[in-house]
N, C-alpha and C positions, 0 to 999 in steps of 0.2 A: 245258353247258344238256343237262336232261331233258326225250326228245321222246316222244311218241308217236304211230303213226302205226296210223290204224285199219282193217281188212280183212285180205285174204287171199287175192288176185289178183294178177294182172301188173301191174296198174297200183301197188298198195300197193309189190310189190318193186321196181319202177323208183322209186317216191318213198323205199324207204329208201336203196337200190342211191346215191341220188344226194346224201338226206341225212348219210348214213355219212361222204361224202367231205369234211364241212363244217371246219375249225377251228374254228368256235363248238359243236360235240356234246360233249358231256361221255357223255351214256347214251340210247341208243334202243330201244325197242320197239315192236311191232309185236303186234297182238291182232286177229284170232289169228294172221295170218300163214299163213307156208305153209313148204314144207322150201328153199323159195329165200329167201323173209326172214332165216330161221335165219340164211344166211353172214353176213349184214351188221347184228341186230340181234336182240335173245331177244324170241322172241317169246313172249307171253301166254296163254293159253286162257280168253280172255274169247270169246262171239261179238261180233260186231262190232253185235247192234240189243241185246245186253240192257246197255241204258242204264243202269239203276244200278249194276252191276259196272263197266263203264269209268268211270265218276264218280268213285265209290271208290276204282279201281286209280287214277285220276289224284292223289285228293287224298292219299292212304297212299303215294305216292312222288315225290310233290313235284315232277310234272311240271311242266315250264314251257313245254309250248306243245302242241297235241295238233291233230295232221293227220290230219279225216275223208278216209276213200280215195272210199267208195261212197255210192251216191246214196240208199238205206236206214237205213241210222241217222239221215244229215240230216233225211229226210220225217219220220223217228218222233220228231225235236225231240232227238239227239243235245248239239247247239252249244247249245241255249236251257241243258239241264241242263248244261252244263258251265261259260257263260259265269256262270249262278244262285251257283253256290259260287267265283263270284271268278279262274275259271281262265283261258288263254289257249285259242281257238282258230282253224286255221285251216278254215273252211266257214258256209255259209250261214243261219239259222235257219229251224224250220218253216216259219213264213209267207213266206220267201223261197223256201225250197227247194221250194216248190209251185210256180213255174214249170216244175220236171222232174215232181214228183209229179203233178200235175193238166195234163195236153195240153189238156185243155178251158179252164183258165186262161190257158195259157201264149197260146192261139190269140187269146181273146178280148182280152187282156194289149195282146198285137203290134196289133189292131186298134183298139182304144183309143186308142194312143198313135203310131201310122201309122207301124209297122216293117213294111219290107216281107217280106210274105208270102202265101202263098196263099190265096183266097177257103175259107171252111168251115161247115159246120154242124156241130154239139154234139147230140147224141141221147142220151137215157137211155129212151127207150122204143125196143122193133125192132120195132115195126110202124110208129111212125111214120119210122124209120129207111128201110126196104121202103118205104115208099111217097112219099120223097123220093126213092129211086132211081130208082123206075117212073117218074117224072116226067123224070128226067134227059133230053138229048140228045147231053151229051159224054162218050167214055169214053178213056179206062179214069178211073176217081178211087182215090184213097186212102185206104184205110178204117183208124184207131188207136185201138188200144186208149187212153183219157183217162189210163190211172195207170200203173204200177211195172209193165213187164212184161221185163226183163232184157235192154231191146233188140229185144225176138222181138216185140213187141207193132202190126207195121205188114206191111199186105196192099196188094197192088194188086187191084182191079177191073175186070177187063177189056170185062166184058158185063152188062146186067142179072141176069143168068142168077147169075153167078158171082158178085154182089154182095150180091144176097138170099141165097145158100148161108152167105158169108164173115161177114155180119151175125146171122146165127142162129146161125153156130158160137161167134162169138167174144161173144154178147147171152145165149142161151140156152144154149146148149151148155156155155157157159166154157171156150173157148178158149185164154185168157189169164188166167183165176180170176179174183180179184176187178176185173184191172186194167180188165177189158171190159165194169164196169157201165154204163157211158158210152163213150160212139165219137166220135169226132171224122172227119168226111166232106172230103174236102179235094181243091181239084184236084191233078191229075197235074203235074207240072213235068219238065223231060226238060233235063239238060246233066250237064257234071261235077260233082259234091261235093266239099264243103271243110269243115272242122271249125277255127276259130278258135277260141280259149281265151284268156281276158282275166283277169287275175287283177285285181282290185277289192276296197276297201278300202270301196266306197259313195260315195267324192269322186274318187277316183284310178285312174283305170285306164293299167294293162298289158298290152297286145296281147304274144302268145306268136307265135311264128313259126306259118306256116298248117301243118297235113299232111291228111292225106284217109286214109280207112280204108275198107275195103274186106270192106262186108257181106254179099255173096252166099255161099252155103257154097263153092259149085265155082267153077272156072276160066274164066274168057271170063265171069263174071258174073251167071251160071247158080246158081237152083236158091233155096230158102229161107234169108230173112235168117236173121243169126248175132249175137252179141256184137261180131262183128268180127274177119274172117280174118285181117290184118293192116292197115297203115296205113307211109306213108313221108312224109317230110318232107325238105327242099321241096317244093312242090309246083307245077311247070309254071304250071299255071291262075292262080296267084295274085299277079299282076302287080301293081306301084304301086298302079295307078289303082283295083283289085277292091281292093286290104287297105284305102284311103281310105273308097271306098265302105263296107264292111263295119265298119268303127270308128264312123264318123258316124253310118251310117245306123242302124246295127243295133246294134251292144255302147255306145255312147253313150248311144243311145235307151234301150237298156234299162232301164240302169243309173239314170238321172234316174227312168224311167217307173215302175220301185221303190220308188225315193222319195218320187214323189206318190202313190202307190199306199200310203206308209205298211208299207213291205216293204223295208228299207235291204237292200241286196246289200252282204254280204261276201264273199272266200273267192274262189273261180275258174269263170267265167262262159263256157257251151260253147257258142257256136253253130255247129250242123249246117245248113250252107245248099246249094243249089242254086244254081250259076252258070248263070244263065238270056241267052237275049239283050236280054230289058229289064236285066237287072245280079242283083246278091245276091238270093236270095228266102230267107228264114229258116224253114227244117223244120222246128228245133226247138230248145229250149233246157237242158240239161244243166247240172245245178249242180255238177256238180266233174271232176278230171281226165277227160279218154275214155278210153279201155281198147280197143283196142291205143293208142293216138295219145299214150300218156303215153311210152311206151316209146321211139321216137324222139326224141319234145321234151324228152324227160331226157338224151339221148345227144349231141344237138346243144349241149346247154344249159352254157356254156362257165362261167359264173355261181353263184357261193354261191346254192342255192337257198335254203336255212336264213332267210338276211337277210329274204328278200322272202316269206317264209311269214309270219316272225315279226312282220314290219312292218307286214302285210294285218291281222292281227290285232289289233294297238296301233293302228290306223289308221291308220299315218303311212309310206303307202306312197310316199307325195309323195318320204322324205327316202331313198329307194332309186335309185338310177342302174340304168339302162334294161339289161334283160337282155344279155347277149355271147354268141352264139350259133357256134357250128362251121358255116364256109361249105359242106360236103359234104354229100354223102346220109346220108339213115339210113333204115331199113328193117326193119321186126318182118314175120315171119314165124310164124303160130300153127298148134303141132301141137296137134292134138283128137282127142280119144279116136272109136273107130269110133260109130254113130251118129247123133251131135250135128249140128244141134242138137236133134233128137229124142233121146229114152232113150237113155241109156246105161249103161255098165259100169263101175266103178272097182275100185281095186285092186292094178293092176298095173304091174311093178315096170317101172321106166325106167331101164333100160340104156345106156351110151355116157357119158355127164355129161360121167365124169372123161377122156373120148378128147375134148374138146373143148376148145380151149387160150382161154381168157376174158380179156380184155384192157382198155382204153379205148376200142377198134374194135368190141371184139365181147363180146357178156353174152346171158346165156341165162335170160331171167327165167322164172321160176316164178309159174302160174297158176292150176291146177290140181292142184297136187302136195302129198307127206304123209308123213310116215315110217312105215314099220310097227313093230312090236314089236321086230324085226333093228336096227333103225336105217336100214331099203334107205328108198329116193326110189322113190314107187308114186304112181300117176294118184289123181286127188283131183276130178274137176270134166272138162267136155266141152271145155274150153280148158285144155291142159292146161300150155303150154310157148308161149312167145313170145321165139323170136331173134331177135336185133337188133343192125344192123351198122352202121358207118361204110364209105363207098364214097366216091371223087374222082368217082364216077359214079354214079346210080341203076343200071345193069345191074353194077357191080362190087361195092356192096353187097349185090345180092339173088342175087352168086354166093356171098357171101360166108356168109350168111346159110342158104343151102340148102347149100352144103359143110360146114358143122356139124349142120346139121337129117341128114344122111347116116349121122353118125356115132353116130346118137341113134334108141333102138328100144325103143317099148312096142307091148304086142297093141292090134291095132285103128290102129294111129297114123297120123294120114294130115293132110294139109297141101295149099295152092296153093301153085303154085313162080309162079305167074303177076302177086303180087304186082306192084303198082306200072306193071306192062307198058303198059298205057292211060295213063298218065300224061300223056306227051307231045300227046296229042290233044285239043283245046279242048272235044269236044261226045261227046254219044253218049253218057253213064250215067246211068240210069234214075233216078228217087227209090227209095233203101232206108234211107229216116230209118229214127233208133234207133239208139242208142250202148248199149253194157256198160256 
């Protein structure tokens, strides 16, 4: 089977790494890929949002399955264009991808179909949003850019003054660009976060193992939101009762709701959740694998991923056995460029990668890397590497990942050392919704 993976981040490297292990694979391409995907796939110099070029490449190269990694190509209609040419693709069409492309649509879907989620209001006018805040009695509130903002379009306002300032920055000053033309203001929730992904062909649902992202930039869950500083799986708070509630009340409900809305959903549906005293609450849906959640999930997945993706694209998911999982703990720790999630420089050589002994229990997934003219691996993004390790305990996995990171160097490199340290505690983590 010839497979094309679209994207160039850590999620796509993890997907390529897993797909490359399939005995069903004949040839694997990644567009545009990065320095890490080049080790397991053939990189193709096509942007993930260049829909005509991707369709042309898939046709000319006899691609049997295209796996779309990021949300932007899906929202732009890449899956529609591929299917129009009779090509198989793993990922939702443009109408279904709006579940992530528009937080306003997502929230309205939840309200109309009784999917547990926080109360909200949608605003397309800054003055009306400010007037709404002026009449609020309970603080803080969560303010979200409705469109795609690379996982950073979520802020928390603790007072009227702060809320008005943030609304103006988002809607009038363009803090999140076009994504902030409309905003969602919703109730602030507290509790541990949880990411639950499910593969679905619109009829059958295959939940994957839960994971937990760490969105805040700095240790102790402080600082601004990022695309994700690390992730763990399994997650202590995801007990069997919680998992059943998420599956029945949120995932199954959402797939049925999309069918009733004439937006049949196929691909992977990502539920970003808050586990509250009243039960799981949906913070957001994403239309693709999470990043960095995909990295520990791919490490733990013992089953062949390719048949699952292929069967989903063919609407035959019910014929696939449930996936098998490594019971050990997996952790991903992300190494970033100086300045991220704000402005950062790139093009710095990455040293020490050859000193890391990679294997089944440790992989350095590349997120923002490239090659320079001399063939050296250099930084090419804010999130640069996602060192992912397996261990018999979460602590053992963390130490393995941190030990590998100590061998790697690039100018301005930094990372959190406390990924997963709060996982044993059932409460205290505040909402920091939004994923890359």
